[in-house]
NUKOL-904384 format. One line per field, with one value per residue: residue number from 1; chain; x, y, z of N, C-alpha, C, O in turn. Coordinates in pm, whole numbers. Layout:
% residues N
tidren = (NUM; ...) $
fise = (A; ...) $
n.u = (X; ...) $
n.v = (Y; ...) $
n.w = (Z; ...) $
ca.u = (X; ...) $
ca.v = (Y; ...) $
ca.w = (Z; ...) $
c.u = (X; ...) $
c.v = (Y; ...) $
c.w = (Z; ...) $
o.u = (X; ...) $
o.v = (Y; ...) $
o.w = (Z; ...) $
% end
This chain:
% residues 99
tidren = (1; 2; 3; 4; 5; 6; 7; 8; 9; 10; 11; 12; 13; 14; 15; 16; 17; 18; 19; 20; 21; 22; 23; 24; 25; 26; 27; 28; 29; 30; 31; 32; 33; 34; 35; 36; 37; 38; 39; 40; 41; 42; 43; 44; 45; 46; 47; 48; 49; 50; 51; 52; 53; 54; 55; 56; 57; 58; 59; 60; 61; 62; 63; 64; 65; 66; 67; 68; 69; 70; 71; 72; 73; 74; 75; 76; 77; 78; 79; 80; 81; 82; 83; 84; 85; 86; 87; 88; 89; 90; 91; 92; 93; 94; 95; 96; 97; 98; 99) $
fise = (A; A; A; A; A; A; A; A; A; A; A; A; A; A; A; A; A; A; A; A; A; A; A; A; A; A; A; A; A; A; A; A; A; A; A; A; A; A; A; A; A; A; A; A; A; A; A; A; A; A; A; A; A; A; A; A; A; A; A; A; A; A; A; A; A; A; A; A; A; A; A; A; A; A; A; A; A; A; A; A; A; A; A; A; A; A; A; A; A; A; A; A; A; A; A; A; A; A; A) $
n.u = (2176; 2512; 2704; 2896; 2982; 3136; 3218; 3388; 3621; 3602; 3343; 3197; 3257; 3130; 2867; 2828; 2845; 2635; 2371; 2188; 2327; 2525; 2369; 2236; 2455; 2576; 2377; 2320; 2561; 2826; 2877; 2640; 2462; 2564; 2512; 2229; 2170; 2273; 2110; 1860; 1896; 1933; 1680; 1533; 1636; 1856; 2178; 2436; 2675; 2905; 3132; 3099; 2826; 2699; 2849; 2813; 2532; 2507; 2654; 2501; 2256; 2331; 2410; 2169; 2026; 2172; 2136; 1857; 1843; 1978; 1806; 1578; 1678; 1722; 1459; 1350; 1497; 1413; 1138; 1158; 1274; 1071; 864; 989; 1014; 743; 666; 833; 736; 467; 516; 648; 451; 254; 76; 64; -41; 114; 239) $
n.v = (434; 324; 269; 80; -260; -423; -522; -407; -531; -381; -285; -519; -574; -351; -414; -650; -550; -361; -387; -199; 44; -7; -36; 218; 388; 293; 344; 627; 754; 856; 1128; 1262; 1147; 1249; 1520; 1519; 1429; 1635; 1844; 1749; 1740; 2013; 2110; 2000; 2136; 2049; 2025; 1838; 1619; 1531; 1376; 1177; 1091; 939; 701; 605; 571; 375; 161; 117; 41; -201; -349; -377; -519; -761; -855; -896; -1094; -1305; -1350; -1438; -1680; -1825; -1844; -2004; -2243; -2309; -2354; -2579; -2761; -2789; -2899; -3139; -3257; -3296; -3476; -3695; -3754; -3825; -4047; -4224; -4250; -4379; -4238; -4216; -4448; -4658; -4844) $
n.w = (-10054; -10027; -10323; -10323; -10336; -10189; -9857; -9582; -9330; -9098; -9124; -9097; -8832; -8713; -8784; -8638; -8380; -8368; -8564; -8658; -8646; -8837; -9071; -9103; -9116; -9344; -9529; -9514; -9448; -9229; -9182; -9258; -9074; -8833; -8874; -8888; -8630; -8471; -8557; -8472; -8191; -8142; -8210; -8004; -7795; -7655; -7530; -7624; -7479; -7667; -7651; -7462; -7443; -7674; -7673; -7412; -7408; -7606; -7496; -7267; -7386; -7515; -7295; -7151; -7343; -7357; -7094; -7092; -7288; -7164; -6945; -7081; -7181; -6942; -6853; -7058; -7021; -6761; -6803; -6972; -6794; -6601; -6756; -6833; -6580; -6513; -6714; -6651; -6393; -6452; -6611; -6432; -6234; -6360; -6506; -6779; -6861; -6943; -6784) $
ca.u = (2273; 2638; 2709; 2999; 2928; 3222; 3204; 3519; 3624; 3552; 3198; 3147; 3266; 3022; 2741; 2816; 2822; 2499; 2334; 2121; 2432; 2588; 2275; 2214; 2580; 2596; 2276; 2327; 2696; 2847; 2869; 2498; 2401; 2606; 2438; 2090; 2164; 2294; 1988; 1755; 1923; 1908; 1535; 1484; 1697; 1950; 2320; 2489; 2816; 2932; 3245; 3056; 2687; 2665; 2914; 2746; 2399; 2524; 2694; 2384; 2161; 2379; 2409; 2029; 1990; 2235; 2070; 1726; 1864; 2011; 1685; 1493; 1735; 1694; 1317; 1330; 1551; 1325; 1017; 1193; 1296; 940; 795; 1056; 979; 604; 664; 894; 642; 355; 565; 675; 329; 159; -18; 54; -108; 209; 275) $
ca.v = (340; 329; 182; -23; -393; -492; -483; -419; -600; -290; -281; -643; -553; -259; -487; -742; -472; -305; -392; -74; 143; -40; -9; 361; 451; 249; 407; 773; 803; 904; 1274; 1299; 1108; 1347; 1644; 1498; 1419; 1770; 1918; 1698; 1785; 2157; 2128; 1962; 2224; 1970; 2040; 1704; 1596; 1437; 1288; 1066; 1053; 827; 577; 558; 521; 249; 57; 90; -35; -337; -415; -417; -621; -887; -899; -949; -1219; -1408; -1381; -1521; -1815; -1889; -1875; -2119; -2363; -2344; -2416; -2713; -2846; -2817; -2993; -3268; -3312; -3341; -3597; -3804; -3788; -3898; -4178; -4309; -4274; -4452; -4142; -4234; -4575; -4751; -4953) $
ca.w = (-10004; -10100; -10440; -10304; -10310; -10094; -9717; -9518; -9201; -8994; -9138; -9036; -8688; -8677; -8797; -8526; -8258; -8376; -8706; -8694; -8671; -8965; -9180; -9124; -9161; -9483; -9614; -9516; -9426; -9092; -9179; -9263; -8947; -8732; -8901; -8848; -8485; -8418; -8588; -8384; -8055; -8137; -8210; -7871; -7697; -7576; -7563; -7601; -7452; -7776; -7621; -7378; -7454; -7764; -7630; -7291; -7444; -7679; -7400; -7183; -7467; -7536; -7165; -7124; -7441; -7315; -6972; -7132; -7361; -7065; -6871; -7167; -7187; -6814; -6855; -7149; -6956; -6649; -6859; -7020; -6677; -6542; -6847; -6820; -6449; -6522; -6798; -6572; -6286; -6511; -6657; -6315; -6156; -6444; -6562; -6924; -6885; -7004; -6691) $
c.u = (2399; 2635; 2810; 2934; 3014; 3201; 3336; 3507; 3571; 3400; 3134; 3149; 3156; 2887; 2721; 2789; 2679; 2459; 2258; 2224; 2494; 2497; 2262; 2342; 2608; 2500; 2298; 2469; 2708; 2830; 2723; 2427; 2438; 2529; 2293; 2074; 2177; 2170; 1874; 1773; 1898; 1759; 1476; 1541; 1795; 2091; 2385; 2636; 2860; 3049; 3199; 2920; 2660; 2727; 2843; 2607; 2409; 2561; 2578; 2282; 2204; 2384; 2268; 1986; 2045; 2168; 1934; 1740; 1893; 1888; 1589; 1545; 1709; 1548; 1288; 1379; 1463; 1196; 1045; 1212; 1163; 863; 856; 1021; 836; 595; 722; 799; 526; 397; 585; 550; 224; 54; -35; -17; -18; 232; 151) $
c.v = (351; 232; 69; -157; -471; -436; -509; -493; -509; -276; -406; -630; -460; -328; -580; -669; -418; -297; -266; 33; 118; -1; 140; 432; 414; 323; 558; 828; 867; 1055; 1320; 1263; 1204; 1477; 1631; 1492; 1558; 1854; 1878; 1747; 1935; 2186; 2098; 2052; 2153; 2000; 1909; 1708; 1489; 1344; 1164; 1009; 935; 695; 520; 503; 387; 135; 18; 5; -180; -416; -464; -529; -758; -942; -961; -1081; -1332; -1448; -1467; -1664; -1891; -1931; -1997; -2248; -2405; -2409; -2558; -2808; -2884; -2917; -3132; -3334; -3366; -3470; -3716; -3848; -3870; -4037; -4272; -4340; -4349; -4364; -4155; -4365; -4678; -4870; -5024) $
c.w = (-10089; -10217; -10423; -10270; -10211; -9954; -9649; -9384; -9091; -9003; -9079; -8885; -8641; -8682; -8678; -8395; -8257; -8522; -8750; -8728; -8809; -9081; -9208; -9168; -9306; -9576; -9627; -9506; -9288; -9082; -9176; -9132; -8835; -8748; -8855; -8697; -8422; -8439; -8494; -8241; -8039; -8133; -8073; -7761; -7606; -7624; -7526; -7568; -7551; -7749; -7547; -7414; -7549; -7720; -7508; -7322; -7517; -7587; -7310; -7259; -7481; -7406; -7131; -7217; -7399; -7190; -7004; -7205; -7264; -6983; -6952; -7174; -7057; -6809; -6943; -7083; -6837; -6697; -6906; -6902; -6611; -6627; -6836; -6687; -6450; -6602; -6722; -6462; -6341; -6556; -6538; -6234; -6237; -6506; -6713; -6959; -6948; -6914; -6645) $
o.u = (2393; 2571; 2810; 2844; 2970; 3171; 3391; 3397; 3503; 3333; 3028; 3054; 3093; 2802; 2611; 2719; 2610; 2507; 2264; 2210; 2512; 2542; 2276; 2337; 2659; 2536; 2294; 2494; 2612; 2774; 2688; 2343; 2354; 2486; 2240; 1978; 2102; 2128; 1801; 1677; 1849; 1715; 1381; 1499; 1814; 2119; 2390; 2713; 2852; 3064; 3255; 2903; 2601; 2663; 2817; 2568; 2329; 2507; 2559; 2227; 2124; 2364; 2250; 1918; 1974; 2147; 1899; 1658; 1840; 1868; 1527; 1466; 1676; 1516; 1209; 1310; 1443; 1149; 965; 1170; 1145; 803; 784; 999; 810; 526; 667; 784; 490; 322; 543; 543; 116; -49; -135; -51; -67; 244; 159) $
o.v = (384; 127; -26; -165; -572; -318; -619; -514; -556; -258; -398; -671; -486; -306; -590; -721; -428; -211; -229; 105; 212; 60; 185; 525; 496; 360; 611; 939; 925; 1105; 1408; 1338; 1238; 1538; 1722; 1545; 1593; 1928; 1963; 1790; 1979; 2277; 2162; 2043; 2194; 1998; 1872; 1789; 1370; 1243; 1056; 887; 836; 590; 400; 399; 296; 25; -100; -91; -271; -538; -577; -622; -858; -1062; -1066; -1170; -1442; -1566; -1559; -1759; -2010; -2041; -2083; -2350; -2524; -2507; -2648; -2924; -2998; -3010; -3231; -3455; -3472; -3563; -3825; -3968; -3972; -4133; -4388; -4445; -4378; -4413; -4111; -4388; -4777; -4983; -5118) $
o.w = (-10207; -10211; -10501; -10187; -10156; -9937; -9657; -9333; -9000; -8901; -9017; -8817; -8538; -8596; -8623; -8308; -8155; -8596; -8868; -8826; -8887; -9177; -9322; -9249; -9382; -9688; -9738; -9553; -9237; -8984; -9097; -9084; -8752; -8650; -8792; -8642; -8332; -8349; -8443; -8177; -7936; -8062; -8030; -7646; -7491; -7744; -7408; -7622; -7521; -7818; -7567; -7414; -7504; -7728; -7501; -7269; -7492; -7598; -7280; -7204; -7462; -7407; -7087; -7176; -7405; -7179; -6951; -7187; -7278; -6955; -6899; -7174; -7061; -6765; -6904; -7089; -6816; -6639; -6882; -6910; -6569; -6574; -6831; -6683; -6393; -6562; -6727; -6439; -6283; -6542; -6544; -6171; -6186; -6553; -6768; -7075; -7003; -6961; -6567) $
% end
């Protein structure tokens, strides 16, 4: 990992966009990551379109992540609404034995 203890504003922005990207770039450096990626792609026999591919994959990943996060929030709110409806029904029908 880099010996620098200060974190720049651009590093904070990178962390907020993708904390994995920030960590690995901070630990290994961008040059080493590019070399490792190129080596990996050559081993797999893939010729990468380096102008588009990483950006498109990153945008796709973050798009799916956001969609899944929103679906989880909808699911949580629906569960809360169903539980609240059951509690209100039981309260009004005397199911709690209060009335």
